[in-house]
Each structure stands twice: as structure tokens, then as C-alpha cells.
C-alpha positions as CSV (number, residue, x, y, z in Angstrom):
1,X,7.9,7.4,-16.9
2,X,7.4,11.1,-17.6
3,X,4.8,11.1,-14.8
4,X,7.4,9.7,-12.4
5,X,10.1,12.1,-13.5
6,X,7.8,15.2,-13.2
7,X,6.4,14.2,-9.9
8,X,9.5,12.9,-8.1
9,X,10.6,16.3,-7.0
10,X,7.2,17.3,-5.4
11,X,4.9,15.8,-2.8
12,X,1.4,14.9,-3.9
13,X,-1.0,12.0,-3.6
14,X,-0.9,9.4,-6.3
15,X,-3.8,7.1,-7.3
16,X,-1.8,3.9,-7.9
17,X,-4.6,1.9,-9.3
18,X,-5.3,4.4,-12.0
19,X,-1.6,5.0,-12.8
20,X,-0.8,1.2,-12.9
21,X,-3.9,0.7,-15.0
22,X,-2.7,3.2,-17.6
23,X,0.8,1.7,-17.5
24,X,-0.3,-1.9,-18.0
25,X,-2.7,-0.8,-20.8
26,X,0.2,0.8,-22.6
27,X,2.4,-2.2,-22.2
28,X,-0.3,-4.7,-23.4
29,X,-1.4,-2.5,-26.3
30,X,2.2,-2.0,-27.5
31,X,2.4,-5.8,-27.7
32,X,-1.0,-6.3,-29.4
33,X,-1.3,-3.3,-31.8
34,X,1.9,-1.4,-31.5
35,X,0.4,1.7,-30.0
36,X,0.1,3.4,-26.6
37,X,-2.9,5.5,-25.4
38,X,-1.4,7.3,-22.3
39,X,1.6,9.6,-21.9
40,X,1.6,10.8,-25.5
41,X,0.5,14.4,-24.5
42,X,-2.5,14.1,-26.8
43,X,-5.9,14.8,-25.2
44,X,-7.6,12.6,-27.9
45,X,-5.4,9.6,-27.2
46,X,-5.8,10.1,-23.4
47,X,-9.6,10.2,-23.9
48,X,-9.5,7.0,-26.1
49,X,-7.3,5.3,-23.4
50,X,-9.7,6.2,-20.6
51,X,-12.6,4.8,-22.6
52,X,-10.8,1.6,-23.3
53,X,-9.6,1.2,-19.7
54,X,-13.1,1.9,-18.4
55,X,-14.6,-0.7,-20.7
56,X,-12.1,-3.3,-19.6
57,X,-12.8,-2.5,-15.9
58,X,-16.5,-2.7,-16.5
59,X,-16.0,-6.1,-18.2
60,X,-14.0,-7.4,-15.2
61,X,-16.7,-6.1,-12.9
62,X,-19.4,-7.9,-14.9
63,X,-17.4,-11.2,-14.9
64,X,-17.6,-11.2,-11.1
65,X,-21.3,-10.6,-10.9
66,X,-23.9,-13.3,-9.9
67,X,-26.4,-13.5,-12.8
68,X,-29.6,-15.2,-11.6
69,X,-30.3,-16.8,-15.1
70,X,-27.0,-18.7,-14.7
71,X,-28.7,-20.6,-11.8
72,X,-32.2,-20.6,-13.2
73,X,-32.0,-20.5,-17.1
74,X,-35.8,-20.2,-17.5
75,X,-35.7,-16.6,-16.2
76,X,-33.1,-15.4,-18.7
77,X,-35.6,-13.4,-20.7
78,X,-36.2,-11.1,-17.7
79,X,-32.5,-10.0,-17.6
80,X,-32.7,-9.4,-13.8
81,X,-30.2,-6.7,-12.9
82,X,-29.8,-5.7,-16.6
83,X,-26.5,-7.7,-16.7
84,X,-27.0,-9.0,-20.2
85,X,-27.7,-5.5,-21.5
86,X,-24.6,-4.1,-19.8
87,X,-22.5,-7.0,-21.2
88,X,-23.7,-6.4,-24.7
89,X,-22.9,-2.6,-24.4
90,X,-19.4,-3.3,-23.0
91,X,-18.6,-6.0,-25.6
92,X,-19.7,-3.7,-28.4
93,X,-17.5,-0.9,-27.1
94,X,-14.4,-3.2,-26.9
95,X,-15.2,-4.6,-30.4
96,X,-15.1,-1.0,-31.8
97,X,-11.6,-0.5,-30.4
98,X,-10.4,-3.9,-31.7
99,X,-12.0,-3.4,-35.1
100,X,-10.4,0.0,-35.6
101,X,-6.9,-1.3,-34.7
102,X,-7.4,-4.2,-37.0
103,X,-8.4,-1.9,-39.9
104,X,-5.4,0.3,-39.3
105,X,-3.1,-2.8,-39.7
106,X,-4.9,-3.9,-42.8
107,X,-4.6,-0.5,-44.4
108,X,-0.9,-0.5,-43.8
109,X,-0.6,-4.0,-45.4
110,X,-2.7,-2.9,-48.4
111,X,-0.5,0.2,-48.9
112,X,2.5,-2.0,-49.2
113,X,4.0,-0.9,-45.9
114,X,6.5,-3.5,-44.8
115,X,7.0,-4.0,-41.1
116,X,10.4,-5.4,-40.0
117,X,10.1,-8.7,-38.2
118,X,11.5,-7.3,-35.0
119,X,8.9,-4.5,-35.1
120,X,5.9,-6.7,-35.7
121,X,3.1,-6.7,-33.1
122,X,0.6,-9.4,-32.3
123,X,-2.0,-8.3,-34.9
124,X,0.8,-8.1,-37.6
125,X,1.8,-11.7,-36.8
126,X,-1.8,-13.0,-36.8
127,X,-2.6,-11.3,-40.1
128,X,0.5,-13.0,-41.6
129,X,-0.6,-16.4,-40.4
130,X,-4.4,-16.3,-41.0
131,X,-5.8,-15.9,-44.5
132,X,-8.8,-13.5,-44.8
133,X,-10.9,-16.1,-46.5
134,X,-10.0,-18.9,-44.2
135,X,-12.6,-20.2,-41.8
136,X,-11.4,-21.9,-38.6
137,X,-14.1,-23.8,-36.7
138,X,-16.7,-21.5,-38.4
139,X,-15.1,-18.2,-37.5
140,X,-13.4,-15.8,-39.9
141,X,-9.9,-14.5,-39.4
142,X,-11.0,-11.1,-38.2
143,X,-13.2,-12.6,-35.4
144,X,-10.3,-14.9,-34.3
145,X,-7.8,-12.0,-34.2
146,X,-10.1,-9.8,-32.2
147,X,-11.2,-12.5,-29.8
148,X,-7.6,-13.6,-29.1
149,X,-6.5,-9.9,-28.7
150,X,-9.3,-9.3,-26.2
151,X,-8.3,-12.4,-24.3
152,X,-4.8,-11.0,-23.9
153,X,-6.2,-7.6,-22.8
154,X,-8.6,-9.1,-20.2
155,X,-6.0,-11.5,-18.9
156,X,-3.1,-9.1,-18.7
157,X,-4.4,-5.6,-17.9
158,X,-6.6,-5.8,-14.8
159,X,-4.8,-8.7,-13.2
160,X,-1.4,-7.0,-13.6
161,X,-2.8,-3.7,-12.2
162,X,-4.3,-5.4,-9.1
163,X,-1.1,-7.4,-8.5
164,X,1.1,-4.2,-8.7
165,X,-1.2,-2.3,-6.4
166,X,-1.1,-5.0,-3.8
167,X,2.7,-5.3,-4.1
168,X,3.2,-1.6,-3.5
169,X,0.7,-1.7,-0.6
170,X,2.6,-4.6,1.0
171,X,5.9,-2.7,0.6
172,X,4.6,0.5,2.0
173,X,3.4,-1.4,5.1
174,X,6.8,-3.2,5.5
175,X,9.4,-0.4,5.2
176,X,12.2,-2.7,6.2
177,X,11.5,-4.9,3.1
178,X,11.1,-1.8,0.9
179,X,14.5,-0.5,2.0
180,X,16.2,-3.9,1.3
181,X,14.7,-3.9,-2.2
182,X,15.9,-0.4,-2.8
183,X,19.4,-1.3,-1.7
184,X,19.4,-4.3,-4.0
185,X,18.5,-2.1,-6.9
186,X,21.3,0.4,-6.0
187,X,23.9,-2.4,-5.9
188,X,22.9,-4.2,-9.1
189,X,21.4,-1.5,-11.3
190,X,22.4,1.9,-9.9
191,X,20.5,5.2,-10.0
192,X,21.5,6.3,-13.5
193,X,19.4,3.9,-15.6
194,X,16.2,1.9,-15.6
195,X,16.1,-1.9,-14.9
196,X,16.8,-4.1,-17.9
197,X,15.7,-7.7,-18.5
198,X,19.3,-8.8,-18.1
199,X,19.3,-7.4,-14.6
200,X,16.4,-9.6,-13.3
201,X,18.5,-12.7,-12.5
202,X,20.6,-10.6,-10.1
203,X,17.5,-9.1,-8.3
204,X,16.9,-12.2,-6.1
205,X,15.3,-10.3,-3.2
206,X,12.8,-8.5,-5.5
207,X,11.9,-11.8,-7.1
208,X,11.1,-13.2,-3.7
209,X,8.9,-10.1,-3.0
210,X,7.0,-10.6,-6.2
211,X,6.4,-14.3,-5.5
212,X,5.2,-13.5,-1.9
213,X,2.9,-10.8,-3.2
214,X,1.4,-13.3,-5.7
215,X,1.1,-15.9,-2.9
216,X,-0.8,-13.5,-0.6
217,X,-2.9,-11.9,-3.2
218,X,-3.1,-14.1,-6.3
219,X,-4.6,-12.6,-9.5
220,X,-7.7,-14.2,-10.9
221,X,-6.1,-16.6,-13.3
222,X,-3.6,-17.9,-10.7
223,X,-6.3,-18.5,-8.0
224,X,-8.7,-20.3,-10.4
């Protein structure tokens, strides 16, 4: 939001895919581990955020590749295209992020730091449910927490980014629709505050725009 406030008074080109990627990463990570990596005015956190976002984008790219050994298992040892090597590198990098976030939460719990129920994130809840020594289907609690968190990241970040970019692209190419959406916001929300969840039921036209964007350009999980 700081980015929007600072840039709204000047005219410059905006890379929407990058900005929406940072936005969705922040939203998903706030839910998973209670932190954000962009917009904190810290070079180190921005650097960590770019590494994390880059790893997720690389993972999504690899998921869409044709791997010859999937069709002909016997040639798997050749690793044609070096896809297996790239997958191992990307999974290791993502595992480093998830392991560090999990360790941070465990350190807080060990220090006796109590998190209010309304302030708990996904990892807090998973730690409270799963016992460290408990094995579920042969996997320990740490593996289950990291794998589930990664599923949320993969399913929520890139797909949301692509959907938002397509939605904005469609609006910019249909200015009449964009104007009607802005008018609906002015009537039901006004210009003095951000949209709240309680406003959504009143924004019927914007809901229709969202559904049409998803119909025209469905994200991966919706088109599967």
C-alpha cells in the first residue's frame, strides 16, 4: 500500500506481475508464518522475499515442463534437460525457508511466549495440533507442517498473481467496465478508506468482473 500511495501522484511504468507477486507473497506468508517479506523498508527482508518468490516461480515453471522420463521411465538416469537437478535445487531452497520459519516458531514456544488465539498463524496452529514425536503415515510433524505450508504457498501465490494480472489487463482494455467498477467503489466504499470484507456483498459488479476474469483465464487449480 505504501507503494501505491507514493506512486499515485507521479506517472511511471509499473510491472504488475512483480508487484502482485510481492503482494500475494506477503498475504500468504502472513497467514502461514505471521511475517511479510516486502514493504518493510529492510534490504535484507526484501532480498529474502525475492529469493523466496524466485524459488516459487521456478517451481511453477518446472511443474509445467515436459520431462522425458515421465513418458519413458527407463531413461530417468540420464536426467535429460537437467530437470531433476533443478527440482532438487529448488526444493532444497524452499525447504530452507520453511525450516527457518518453523524453527522461529518453536523457539518462541520454548521460551514460553504465548500467542493469543486471534493472532495465531498456520504454523502456530499446526504445532499445537501435532506432537513432535507423533508419526502420521510415516512422516514426522515437521515434515507434515512444511509440506502443508508449501502446498498453500504453491497453490495461493502464483495462481493469485496470474489471476490479478489478467483481471487488470482485461479492465485496462475495457475502460467502460473499469469506470463502472470505480463508480461502484465510490458509492459503497468512498475514497477515504480501504475496502473491508463487510463491503464485498455490496460490490456486485466487481464480483461479476472477478468471476468473468476467472472464466476467461482460470488459474491452474480451477482449470484442472
